[in-house]
C-alpha positions, 0 to 999 in steps of 0.5 A: 258774590255768593248767595242770596241776601236781603239788606235793610237798615232803618236807622236815620243818621245825623252826622256832622258838627250840627248833628245834635240839631236832628234830636229836636227833629226826632223827639216829637215823634215820641211820647213824654217820658225819655229814659236817659242812659249814660256812663260814669259822668264824662258827658257831664264834664264836657258839657254834652249832658247839658246840651241834651237835657236842655233840648229835652226839656225845650221839647217838653220831655220828662227826664228819667236818669239812668246813669252809671252804665259801665264800660262792659254792661252787666245783666244786673244793670240791664235789669235795673234799667228795665225796672226804671223803664216799666216803673216810669212808662218810658217812651224813648231810651236815649243812649249817650255815650259810646257802644257800651251805653248803646248796647245797654239801651238796646238790651233794656229796650227788648228786655223791659216787657220780656215775660221770659228770662231775657238773658236765657231768651236773647243771649243763650238762645239768640231769639229775636225780640217778639214782645214790645220794644221800647224805641232807642235813640243814640248820641255818640261820644265815642266810636268803634262798635257801630252800635249806633246802626245795628241791632246787636248787643253785648252783655256780661253775666257774672252770676254764679248760678249760670247753668252747666257753664262758665261762671263769667260770660260775656255774649252778644245777641242780635235782637232783629230790625225792631231793635235798631236805633231809630236814630243816631246822632254822630257829631265827631267834635263829641269824641275830641275829649276822649282819652287816647287809651279809649280812642285807639281801642275803639279804632282797633275795634273798627279794624277788627269788625272789618277783618272779621267779615274780610277774612271769609270766603274765596269768592270775588266779592264787592264787600272785600274791596269796600273793606280794603278801602275802609281799612286804608281810610282807618289806618291814615285817619288813626295816624292823624288822630293820634297826632292831633285828637282835635283834627276834625277830618280824621275824627270824622273819617273815624266815626263814619268808618265805624258805622259802616264797619258794622251795620251789615252792609260789608257782611252781605254775601259774606260767611264772616268769622268772629272768632277773634271777638268771641276770644276777646269777649271771653277775656273781657268777662274775666278781666273787665278790660276794655273791649278793643284792647282785648281784641288787639291782645289776641288778634296777631296770635289768632290770625297766624294760626289760621293764615295757612287755611286762608292763605290766598286772602291773607296774601291779598290782604298784605298786598292790597292793604299793607302794600306788600311787594310780591317780588321774589317772595312765596305766597306764605312770605308775602302773607307773613309780611302782611301780618308783620306790617299789621302788628308794627302799626298796632304797636306804633299805635299804642295797642295792647299786645299782651293779655298779661297787661289786661290782667289775665293770669294762667289760672284764668285761661281754662275759664276763658277757653270754656267761655269762648264761643266757637263760630264756623264762618272763618277759614278754621273752625277752632278746637278748644284746645286751639283756643287755649293755645292762642290764649297762651301765645297772646300771653307769650307763654305758648308751649308752656 
């Protein structure tokens, strides 16, 4: 492993069928006013909301309702949550839902008492939180983002007055260790009622998180061996979960893999890529499409584009993850076969493989390319023209 690093993660996890009992242990550590953040109402239909509210009230807490968090949280919604937090002197924000709700809660937690424009401070300038931060706790009902054990948050800004840039931006920010969730509740049974589309989208988000870190560096890195194991587990459990969504073992493995894919553990000693996420997030800003599906639609064209620049790792990926036999094949043939295996697996799982299915039209492509941030940690630093070409390939319109 190359380079020096420090690893620290302060989030306490409660995992398993009885994980919600951990909420009773955590609540006494915080004040009376709890901002309960959740999405469109599914937590009320499946009974999770009632269970949580019962615990909150039994612990003597006052519940401040903060529903309606959308799947791609907007800065407008974050500012509404900030107002709510300040007006009610909130002591803890409890996010109940998937990664979007967790991302939203963290954004509110660092923005509520920020004296500057939080979009500019955190998302445009990428600064760490240095103002008072409201503690956050998470109860997961969907897995994929890993937001339950990191300090990151992805927010969309569709304001018309974004200075000198695209009119629509979807950006990520890492607020620093003070913004990590203080605790997260991971009960795999809470994911059982998730629609298949959302489940497989989350599964690919997990895979993409792993690959963004895997496809970087050339050294013999322990993290690469760990990630290969995580990928094997994910692919195996994904097939089982699609066959039987109530398979506890499969859903628990997927949930645990999601957490370790993005709590910075496997990033140690790695340069990391993240360009698939940058392209996918730019697509999401224009379409409001489900995050994991924006990643699946652009991944294969992107990886085919950078394969020549990271050939040895793509060859390793083919052999160690997809069991491609090297007999009688060139390195390029082995690597290509690995991506073909990945593409077939994605299609069998039911993932979106074409941006047109997500509502992308040709007149959006320039704006999406303009809104794509260029990262420098992967095997190839893209130009804007290369981003545009990848987008066209993702629509089946290359060289048009």
